[in-house]
C-alpha positions in Angstrom: -93.0 -4.2 -15.6 -89.7 -3.4 -17.2 -88.3 -0.6 -19.4 -86.4 -2.0 -22.2 -84.1 0.0 -24.7 -81.4 -1.2 -27.2 -77.8 -0.2 -26.6 -74.5 -0.7 -28.6 -71.7 -2.3 -26.7 -68.1 -1.5 -27.4 -65.7 -4.4 -26.3 -62.0 -4.5 -26.5 -58.8 -6.0 -24.7 -56.1 -4.0 -23.3 -52.8 -5.0 -21.4 -53.4 -5.8 -17.8 -51.5 -3.0 -16.2 -52.2 -0.1 -14.0 -53.8 2.9 -15.5 -55.4 1.3 -18.5 -58.9 2.0 -17.3 -58.0 5.5 -16.5 -56.7 6.0 -19.9 -60.0 4.9 -21.3 -61.9 7.2 -19.0 -59.9 10.0 -20.0 -60.3 9.6 -23.7 -64.1 9.3 -23.3 -64.2 12.2 -20.9 -62.1 14.6 -23.1 -64.7 13.7 -26.0 -67.6 14.5 -23.7 -69.0 10.8 -24.0 -71.1 9.6 -21.0 -70.7 5.9 -20.0 -74.1 4.3 -19.6 -72.6 0.9 -18.4 -69.2 -0.6 -17.9 -67.8 -4.1 -17.3 -64.1 -4.6 -17.0 -62.3 -7.6 -15.8 -58.8 -9.2 -15.6 -58.2 -11.9 -18.0 -54.5 -13.1 -17.4 -52.0 -10.7 -18.9 -55.0 -8.6 -20.5 -58.0 -6.9 -19.2 -61.4 -7.1 -21.0 -63.5 -4.1 -21.1 -67.1 -3.7 -22.3 -68.8 -0.2 -22.4 -72.3 1.0 -23.4 -72.0 4.8 -24.4 -74.6 7.3 -25.6 -72.7 7.8 -28.9 -71.0 4.7 -30.1 -69.5 6.4 -33.3 -68.1 9.2 -31.4 -66.7 6.8 -28.8 -65.1 4.7 -31.4 -63.2 7.9 -32.7 -62.3 8.8 -29.1 -60.9 5.5 -28.3 -58.8 5.3 -31.5 -55.5 6.2 -29.7 -55.7 2.9 -27.9 -54.8 1.2 -31.1 -57.0 -1.9 -30.2 -59.7 -3.8 -32.1 -63.0 -2.7 -30.8 -66.0 -5.0 -31.4 -69.5 -3.8 -31.6 -72.6 -5.7 -30.5 -76.1 -4.8 -29.6 -77.7 -5.5 -26.2 -80.7 -4.5 -24.3 -80.7 -2.3 -21.1 -83.6 -3.5 -18.9 -84.7 -1.3 -16.1 -86.9 -2.6 -13.2 -87.9 -1.5 -9.8 -85.3 -2.3 -7.2 -87.3 -4.9 -5.4 -86.9 -8.5 -4.6 -87.9 -10.9 -7.3 -87.7 -8.5 -10.2 -84.7 -10.1 -11.7 -86.5 -13.5 -11.4 -89.6 -12.2 -13.3 -87.4 -10.8 -16.2 -85.4 -13.9 -16.5 -88.5 -16.3 -16.3 -90.1 -14.3 -19.0 -87.1 -14.6 -21.1 -86.7 -18.3 -20.5 -90.5 -18.9 -21.2 -90.1 -17.2 -24.5 -87.0 -19.5 -25.4 -84.5 -16.5 -25.2 -80.9 -17.4 -24.5 -79.2 -14.9 -22.3 -75.5 -14.9 -23.4 -74.3 -12.5 -20.8 -75.8 -10.1 -18.3 -74.7 -7.6 -15.7 -76.2 -4.7 -13.8 -76.4 -2.6 -10.6 -79.0 -1.6 -8.1 -76.8 -0.3 -5.2 -79.1 2.6 -4.4 -82.3 4.1 -5.7 -85.6 2.8 -6.8 -84.5 1.3 -10.2 -82.2 -1.6 -11.1 -80.5 -1.5 -14.5 -79.2 -4.6 -16.2 -77.5 -5.1 -19.5 -78.6 -8.3 -21.4 -76.9 -9.8 -24.4 -79.3 -12.2 -25.9 -79.5 -14.4 -28.8 -82.8 -12.8 -30.0 -83.4 -9.2 -28.9 -86.6 -8.9 -30.8 -88.1 -11.9 -29.1 -86.7 -10.8 -25.7 -88.3 -7.3 -26.1 -91.7 -8.9 -27.2 -91.6 -11.2 -24.1 -90.9 -8.4 -21.7 -93.7 -6.4 -23.0 -96.3 -9.1 -21.9 
């Protein structure tokens, strides 16, 4: 039903001003780092950014010029067919297994697959529930 893989998230805060996300993208692009997922949002005078990248170690080095604290966390990338009810099935399986979803975001604008990032309280339990 769902394809699940572990990803490392890099999260940091930047000043809320024009060009900050462009600066992040420039650093990553210059280092040849592909962004797998991105979540960025205004938070008052700051902007919060969370990235999933193919090579977290390389990304940390590339982002060093930002001079910000970068937090790392593990998450799950869950891919499902882009059909009505698939998100419901995933979240119901996690709920039935007693897995708390701490945050989630995703996209399915086009194509046959929807991809979602889930930060859970117990990734091992989540993976086991989704394999059933």
